[in-house]
N, C-alpha and C positions, 0 to 999 in steps of 0.2 A: 607512489603508493596506490593512488586510485587506479592507475593503469594496470598494476598487478592484480588488483581486485577484479577489475573488469575481465582480465584474461582468464581468470579462474571460473567465471560464470559460464554456464552452458549457453550455447547459441540459441537463436530463436527456434530452429527446428528441434533441437534437443528439448527445450522447454515445452514445446507443443507436443512432442512425443511423450514426455513425462506426464502430461495432462490427459492424454488419450487412454481410455481404459484398455486393459490387456486384450479383451475379446475383440475390440475394434482393431487394435494393432495386428493381432493374429489374422483377423478376417481380411484386412487390407493387404497385409503381406501375402497371404495365400491368393487373394484375388489378383494382385499385381503380378505375382509369379505366373499364375495361370494365364493371364492376359498376354504376357510376354511370350510364353511358350506357344500359345495358340496363334498369335499373330506371326511369330517366327515360322511356325509350321505352315500357315497359310501362304506366307511369302515364298517359302521354299517350294511348296507344291505349285504355286503359280509360275515361278521362274522355271521349274523343271518342265512343266507342260509347254510353256512358251518355247523353250529351247528344243524340245522334242518336235513340235510342229514346224518350227523354222528349219530344223535339220531335215525333216521329211520333205519340206518344200525345196530345199537345196538339192537333195538327192533326185527329186523329180526333174528339176531343171537340168541337172547333169545328164540324166538318162535321156531326156528329150533332145539335148544337143547331140549326143552320140548316135541316137536313132536317126536324127535328121542328116548327119554326115554320112551314115551308112546308106541311107536311102532305101526305098522299096525295090524289090527285084524288077529288073527291066527298066528302071529309071534312075540310074546312078548320076552322081554329080559330075559335071564336065560336059554333059550334052551328048557325047559320042556313044555309040553302042558298047564301046569297051570300057566305059566308065571313066573314073578319074585317071586310071593308068592305061586307057585304051588308045584307039587310033585317033581319038579327038585331040590328043596331046595335052589334056588337062593335067595340071600339077597334082601329084599324089599327096593330098592333105590328110592329116590324122590329128586326133586330140591326145594329149599326154595321158598316159595311164594313171589312175589314182594311186598316190603314194610313190610314184617313180620320179626321179630327178629329171626335169626337162633338159633337153640338149641345149648347146650354146645358142645365143641369140644370132639372128641373121636377118636379111631383108627379103621380103616376099617377092616372088616373080609376078609378072602380069597375069600369067595363067592362074597362079594361086589367088590373086585378087579376084579374078573372075569366078573361080570356084567358091571363094568366100562370100561373094554377093549372092550366088545361088543358095548357099547355106543359110544366109540371112533371110532370103525370101521363103525358104521352107520353114524357118522358125517363126516367121512373122505371124502374129495372130492377135485377136482382141485382148487388150490388157497386158501385152507383152512388149517390152522394149529391148531390141537386140542391136548390137553394134560390133564392128570389127575394129580393133584398136591396134595401132602400131606399137612396137616395143617401147617407144618413148611415151606412150599414153595418148597420142593424138588419135582422133577418130578417122579411120580410113573409109568406112562405109557404115551406114546407119539405116535401120528400118524401124518405124514406129507403128505399133498396132493402133487401130482406131479407138478413140475414146480414152486414151491413156496419155497423160502428160509426161513426155520424156524428160529425163535429166541425166546428166553425165557427171556426177560428183566424184567419180572415181579419180583418184590422184595418180600421178606417175609413180609414186612410191608404192601404191597398192598394186599397180600393174607389174612393177619390177618384182615384188614379192611373189605374185602369182606365176610369173614367167621363170623364176629362178629357183623356187623352192618346191618341194613335193607338196601336193595338195590332195585332200581326200574329197570324197563325194559330198561330205557334209560341211565343207568350208563355204562361207558366204560372208557378204558384207551387208550392213544395214545402213541405208541412206534415207533421205527425205526429199520429196519433190517440193517445188515452190509453194504448193498449197499445204504443206505440212504432213502429207500422207507418207507413211513409211513404205520403203521398197526393199526388197531383198534382191541382191545382185550377186551373181556368180561369175568368176573369171576363169576361162579355160585356155591353157596354152595351145596354140595351133602350130603344128609341126609340118615342115616341108623339107624333104631330102635331109633328114636328121638335123634340122635347124629349127629353133623356135622363132617363127617369123611374125607372129601376131597373137593377140589375145581376143577370144570370143567373149563378149559381155552380154549376159542375159539378165534382164531385170523384170520383176513382177511386183505388183502391189501386195501388201500384206493385210489388206482390209479384212479379208475373211478370217485370217489368223487372229488379228487384233480383236475382232468381234467375239471370237471364241474365247480368247483369253479374258476379255472383259466379262463374259458370262460366267466363266470359271471363278474369277475373282469375286463377282457379285454373290455367287452361291457360297463360296468359302467364307467371306467376311460377314455375310448375313448369318451363316451358321455360327461363326465365332461370336458375333454380337449376341445372338440368342443364348449361346452357351454361357457367356459371361453374365448375362442377365439372370439366368437360372442359378448360376453359382452365387451371385450376390444375394438372391432371395433365400437360398438355402444355407449360406455360410453362417449367418448370425445365429439362427436357431440351433444349428449343429454345434457351433462354438459355445453357445450358452449352456447347452446340455453337457458338453465335454468339460467345461470349467466349473460346473456346479460343485463338484467335490472340493475345488479350491476355495469356493465361497464358504463351504462348511468348515474347512480348515481355518479360514480367517476368523469365523465366528467362535469356533472352539478355542482358538489361540487367545482371543480376547478374554474369554471366560477363565481360561487357565492362568492368564496373566493377572487376573483379578484374585487368584488364590485357590481356584477349584481344580486341584491337581488330580482329582479322581475321574475327570472327564476323559473320554477316549473317542476317537473318530471311528465311525463305521467303516470297516475295511471292505472295499469292493472285491467281488469274487474274481474279477479279471486281473491277471498279473501284468498290468501295464504300468506306465510311469507314475500315474496318479495313485494306483493301488500300492505301488512300492513306496511312494511318498507318504501315503496314509499310514502304512505299517511302520515306516521309519519314524514318523511323527509320534505314533503311539509308543514305540520303544523309547524315544527320547523323553517323552512325558513320564513314562514309567520309571526311567532312570532318575529323572529329576525328583519324582516323588520319593523314590527310595533314598536318594541323596539327602533330600530335605529331612526325611524321617530319621535317617542315620545321624544327620547333623544335630537334629533336635535331641535325639537320644544321647549323642555324644556330649552335648552341652549339659544335659541332665546328669549324665554319669560323672562328668568332671565336677559339676557343682556338688554332687553327692560326695565324691571322694574328697573334695576340699572342705566340705562342711564339717565332717567328722573331726579331722585334726584341728581345724580352727575352733570348733566348739570346745575340744579338750584343752587347747592352749588358752582360750578365753577363760575357761573355768579355773585353770591353774593360776593364771594371772590374778583372777578375782580372789582366790584363796590367799595369794601372796599379799594382795592389797589389804585383806582382812587381818593380816598379821599371823598367818598360820606358821610361817617360818620362825617367828619370834617365840611362839608358844612351844613349838616342837621342831628342833633343828632337823631331826630325821625326816619329818613330814615335809619340811622345806626342800630337802635334798631330793625326795621322791618327786615333788612337784617340778623341780628343775629338770630332773632326768626325763620325766614324762613330756615336758615341753620340748626338750631336745629331740626325743624320739618322734614326736609328732612333726616337728620341723623337718627332720630328716625324711620322714615319709612324704611330706609335701615337696621337698627338694627332689626326691626320686621321681615323684609324679610329674613335676615340671620338666625334668630332664627327659623322661620318657615321651612326654607330649612334644617336646622340642625335637627329639629324634624322629618321631613319626612325621612331624611337619616337614622336616628336611627331606625325609624319604619320599613323601608325597610330592614335594616340589622338585625333586631331583637335584637338590643342592648338597647332598651328602657326598663328599669327595672320597673316592675309593682308589687305593693304590694297589693294583694287581701285581702279583709276583708269584714265583713258584714257592709253594708252602709245603713243608714236610708234614703230611697229615698225621703220621704216627707220633712224631715228636710234639706236634701241637696238642694231640690228645693227652699225652703223658704230662706235659706242662699244665694243661688245663685241670687235670685231676688233682695235681699238687696244689694248684691255686684254690680249688674248690674244697679242700679239706676243712677249712674253718666253717664251712656250711654244714658239714656232716655232723649229725648228732648220734643217735643210737642206731643209725643205718650203716650199711657197708657200701663203699664206693670203689668200683673196680674199673680198670682200663684195659682193653684188649685191642691190639693193633696187628693187622696182617703184615707179614714180612714182605719186603720188596715192593711196597706200594709206591707208585710214582707220585711225584709232587702234584698238587692241585693248583689251579689258577684262582687265586682268591686274595682278598685283603685280610691279612692274618689277624689284625686287631678286630675287624668287624666279624670275621668268622668265629673268633674266640668269644666275642660278645654274644653272638647268637647261641653258641653251644653252652655258654655259662648260664644264659637264661633258661635253657632246657634242663640243665643239671639242677639249677636252683628250684625250678618248678617240680622236677621229679622228686627231689628231696623233701619238698614241702608236703607232697601228697603220698609219701611212703612212710608207713608207721614204723615204730621202733622194731628192730630185728629184721627189717626188710633190706633189700639190696638194690642199688642203682648201678648200671653198667653202661660205660661209654665204649662202644665197639666201632672200630674203623676197618673197612674192607673195600676191596674193589668190586664195583657193581658188575655182575655177570651180563647184564643186558646192554651195556654200552660203555663208552670211555668216561666213566664217572667214578668218583670215590664216594662211598656211603659212610656217613656218621650216624650211628644208631644209639639213641639214649633210651635204655629200657629200665623200667622200674617194676617192683612187685607191690605197687600200691593198690588202692581200692578200685582203680579203673574209672572209666567214663561210660555213662549210659549211651546206648546207640543213638538216641534222639539228640544228645548233646554233642556228639562227635563232629558233625558238620559245622558247628558254630564255635569251636574252641579257639580258632584263629581270629575271631572277630574281636574288635576292641571293646574292653570293659565287660566281656562275656565271662561269666563264672558258672560252673556246673554245680555249684552248691545247691542243696545239700546232698545231691546224688554222689558227689565226690567230696567227701569230708576232708577238711584240712588236718594235717598233723597237729597234735596238741603242743608240740615243741616249738612250732614256727608260726609266726603271724602271716596272714594272707597279704597278697600284693594288691595292685590296682586293677588287674585284669588286662594289662597292656603288654605283658611280656611276650606271649606267643605271637601277638600281632607284630611286635617289633622284630622278633626272630624271623618270621616269614618275610617281612619286607627286606631285612638285611640279606637273607639267602637269595631272594629273587633278584635283588640288585646285583648279585654276583653270578647271575645266569644259572642259579641253582633252583632246586625244588625242595619242598618240605611236605611231608605227609605224616599222618598219625593213625595208628591202629590201637584199639583198646578193648578190654573186656572187663566187666564188673567183677571185683574181687579176685582178679587175676593179675592185672597190671597194664601198663601202657608202654608203647614203643613209638618214639618219634624218629623219623628217618630224614636226614639231610643228604641230598645228592649234589655234589659240586663237580664241575668239569675238571678233568686232568689238565695239567699245564700244556703238555705237548699237543694233545688233540685240540684243546681250546685255542692255542696259538695258531695252529694250522687253519682252523675254521675262521679265525679273525683275519688272517692273511688272505685267505680265499675270498672272504667278503669284502675286503678292502681293495 
């Protein structure tokens, strides 16, 4: 048990990271990234310069060897006036061309060795170590320039690679003498009569190159150090300035959490991440304020709706307790009927609230199926006949209308709410029409509930689908029917939207009101669902 608890605790680094302020974490992260990039760049530049200088030195040694073998005019290798291939009988030596495959290995002749010694003498100079190596790697001849400690760390494997594989002018080996001084060594295949008979080794110290590289590194890393120092000095003030809006958000959040929902953050003019965060924060607070206001209003409305029937029921019970039913049997009956009516009113209110709660939480189960819109409208008009008083209820359905994708019971519930609402606000002699047609603008079926009632004022139209909203007295109720709780249109809208439909309302005072439901057709809705799945 204790082990499992310990495993869930953050490590020491995580706990330390959690205690470090955000500005320090950001500054350290940026500083560390900048340091890695600059040091990496400095190392890359240093290595590139070193490779370039060593390559240039290798090219110079190759060219020097080829120039020495060719010799100046009138003084060729071999001693005779005919040069290497003249009357003196010297062996015709040459160096392998850069990039070419050396010919097969062979043994050098005595004349070739003599010419090789002459070549070494020409290449001999201060600070230069030259040698003629056999194909096995053994030293045949060696000349050391004055003041330079010679070394022969070249292995037989290095010699074999140089004598059997193509070499470029920039190929070289790096070795060190006994004193630790680096040397650059080049190996050139020596060819006699189309056979590789020896290897020419030329070595030179790299002190000049090493000193140049050291200076480059000193300049680079001094600049990097200075840059990191400046970055460290500037990072914290810049980070503090950049994070100031977050500090304001924290302070404002604390005040809002204390109950002051009217506070808002100042929104920066720049559309950056912090500006968008501030705007999103303000939108969130505005929605929270609206939600809290609506919740408070909702509770007040529910309390008001329940207080009236409870007061009526309490009064009736008090009259019964006083013996009103004993003194007047008819009065007792009226009291009981009144209590029953008020109880039914509370039951309808509770059912409507429960329906809205289920719709808000998405717990209302819908069974989608193809529904015949015309038949549904006809059946609904027949069921609504008991609600009709002195008005006229008509049903009109377009012929050949395709089925809609809906839950028949929930769609009927929404339409019944609209019919009941239209009949409530239509005076005697008026007409209510339920019309079903295909929408010309898309694959939808339109259910229109039109009445010839008193209409709704323009300022009330945007609010009629809000909960507990009533447009009274601008829209007076019919004298024949009692008013509802103000939840009917809100429930109808939620039911329609849960079936991927829309609801809209148009009205004119003293003319009438039309509420339009648009429900997707079955075939088109199924195709859209299949494409989305």
